[in-house]
C-alpha positions, 0 to 999 in steps of 0.5 A, spaced: 499 499 499 506 505 501 513 504 502 517 508 504 523 513 498 530 513 499 528 520 502 524 518 508 518 520 504 512 515 504 508 514 497 502 510 496 494 512 498 493 513 504 500 512 506 501 517 512 506 517 518 501 518 523 500 515 529 493 517 532 486 514 529 485 519 524 481 515 520 475 516 525 473 523 524 472 521 516 468 516 517 463 518 522 462 524 518 461 520 512 456 516 517 452 521 519 452 525 512 450 519 509 444 516 514 442 523 514 442 523 506 438 517 506 433 519 512 430 526 509 431 523 502 425 519 504 422 522 507 421 528 502 418 522 497 413 519 502 409 526 502 406 524 508 405 524 515 408 532 515 403 534 519 400 533 526 395 539 530 400 545 530 407 542 528 409 541 522 414 538 519 421 542 517 422 538 512 416 542 508 416 549 510 413 553 507 408 548 506 407 549 499 401 545 494 400 546 487 394 543 484 394 539 479 402 538 480 404 531 483 409 532 487 411 533 494 412 539 497 418 537 499 421 538 493 419 545 492 423 548 497 428 543 500 433 545 494 435 552 499 437 548 506 440 542 501 444 548 497 446 552 503 449 546 507 452 542 501 456 549 499 457 551 506 465 552 507 464 547 514 460 542 510 465 543 504 471 540 508 467 534 512 464 531 505 470 533 500 475 528 507 469 523 508 467 521 500 472 524 496 478 524 500 481 530 497 484 530 502 481 524 507 485 528 513 492 531 514 498 529 513 495 522 509 496 522 502 491 523 497 487 516 493 486 520 487 493 523 488 493 532 488 488 532 482 484 537 486 485 545 483 481 548 488 474 551 486 476 555 480 473 550 475 468 546 474 463 542 478 466 546 484 466 553 482 458 553 483 461 553 490 461 560 489 454 561 490 454 559 497 453 567 499 446 568 495 444 561 498 446 564 504 439 570 503 435 565 502 437 561 508 436 568 512 429 568 509 427 560 512 429 562 519 423 568 520 419 562 516 421 556 521 420 561 527 413 562 525 412 554 525 416 555 532 411 559 534 404 556 531 406 550 534 403 553 541 397 554 538 393 548 538 386 547 535 380 546 538 373 542 535 369 548 534 375 551 528 379 556 534 386 556 537 388 556 544 394 557 547 398 552 549 404 547 550 407 539 548 413 536 547 413 538 540 412 546 541 419 545 545 422 541 540 420 545 534 423 552 538 430 549 540 431 547 531 429 553 530 435 556 535 440 551 531 438 552 526 439 561 527 445 559 531 448 555 524 445 560 519 447 567 524 454 563 524 455 562 517 461 565 513 459 569 508 454 573 513 459 574 517 463 578 510 457 581 509 457 585 516 463 586 517 469 583 512 470 589 508 471 594 513 477 597 515 476 600 520 470 600 525 470 607 528 471 611 521 462 610 519 457 612 521 454 605 525 460 603 526 459 600 533 453 597 532 457 594 526 462 592 529 457 588 535 453 585 530 460 582 527 462 581 533 456 576 535 456 573 528 464 571 529 461 569 536 457 563 532 462 562 527 468 560 532 462 555 534 460 553 526 461 545 526 458 544 532 452 549 530 452 545 524 451 538 527 446 539 532 442 543 527 443 538 521 441 532 527 435 538 531 431 538 524 431 530 523 429 529 530 423 535 529 421 531 522 421 524 526 417 526 532 411 530 528 412 522 524 412 519 530 405 524 532 402 523 525 402 516 525 399 515 531 405 512 534 407 516 540 402 522 543 404 528 544 405 528 551 402 537 553 405 541 559 398 544 558 
């Protein structure tokens, strides 16, 4: 698989001098992203059991139904969050290593050689549209907040809605908080807010802009953490709605 050259440099696919379990990270990443990809695809094609009471699965929000169009509503909106995550700076690193082995890990030889030329040619040049997906992702956070607030108003028999709180209500709030933490830690958003500034104190709203930039930077420093937490919470929220909608569990009501 690998051999030592006269210069003492290891050659061959995945050759390395590292003694640690460097392969664990890429393996867990591939398993995590792969499992979420399979689950979300199945749920998108299902086109059923995505609503219960005031709860709406984030895979189907905003819920768009077009008369005569026989397609799952999930496919009308999932391109936006999927595109945002697929072009995300952190996720690029994650799936480049996990699935493409470019490279598998630091100080580990690549399987396909050093053919990666950055994101300046097809197909990787399309990664540069991440900043535009970011604007759409911010809009989706507002929509999901509306869903989370609506999850506290349960339908009554007379057609009205009354305030209450179920376990699903809290799950939906936590989900949008984690999604917001991931979205508002976006590298592109951080650049838009203060990336081009050489002097915050030299502009009219410099103090406000600087505080906003510091806030985004706080989330940006934890971008990987929120990326994984929000990915898990999206799947969990959809799964909980599915459990309630199919009658497998009863939503636990606090009041």
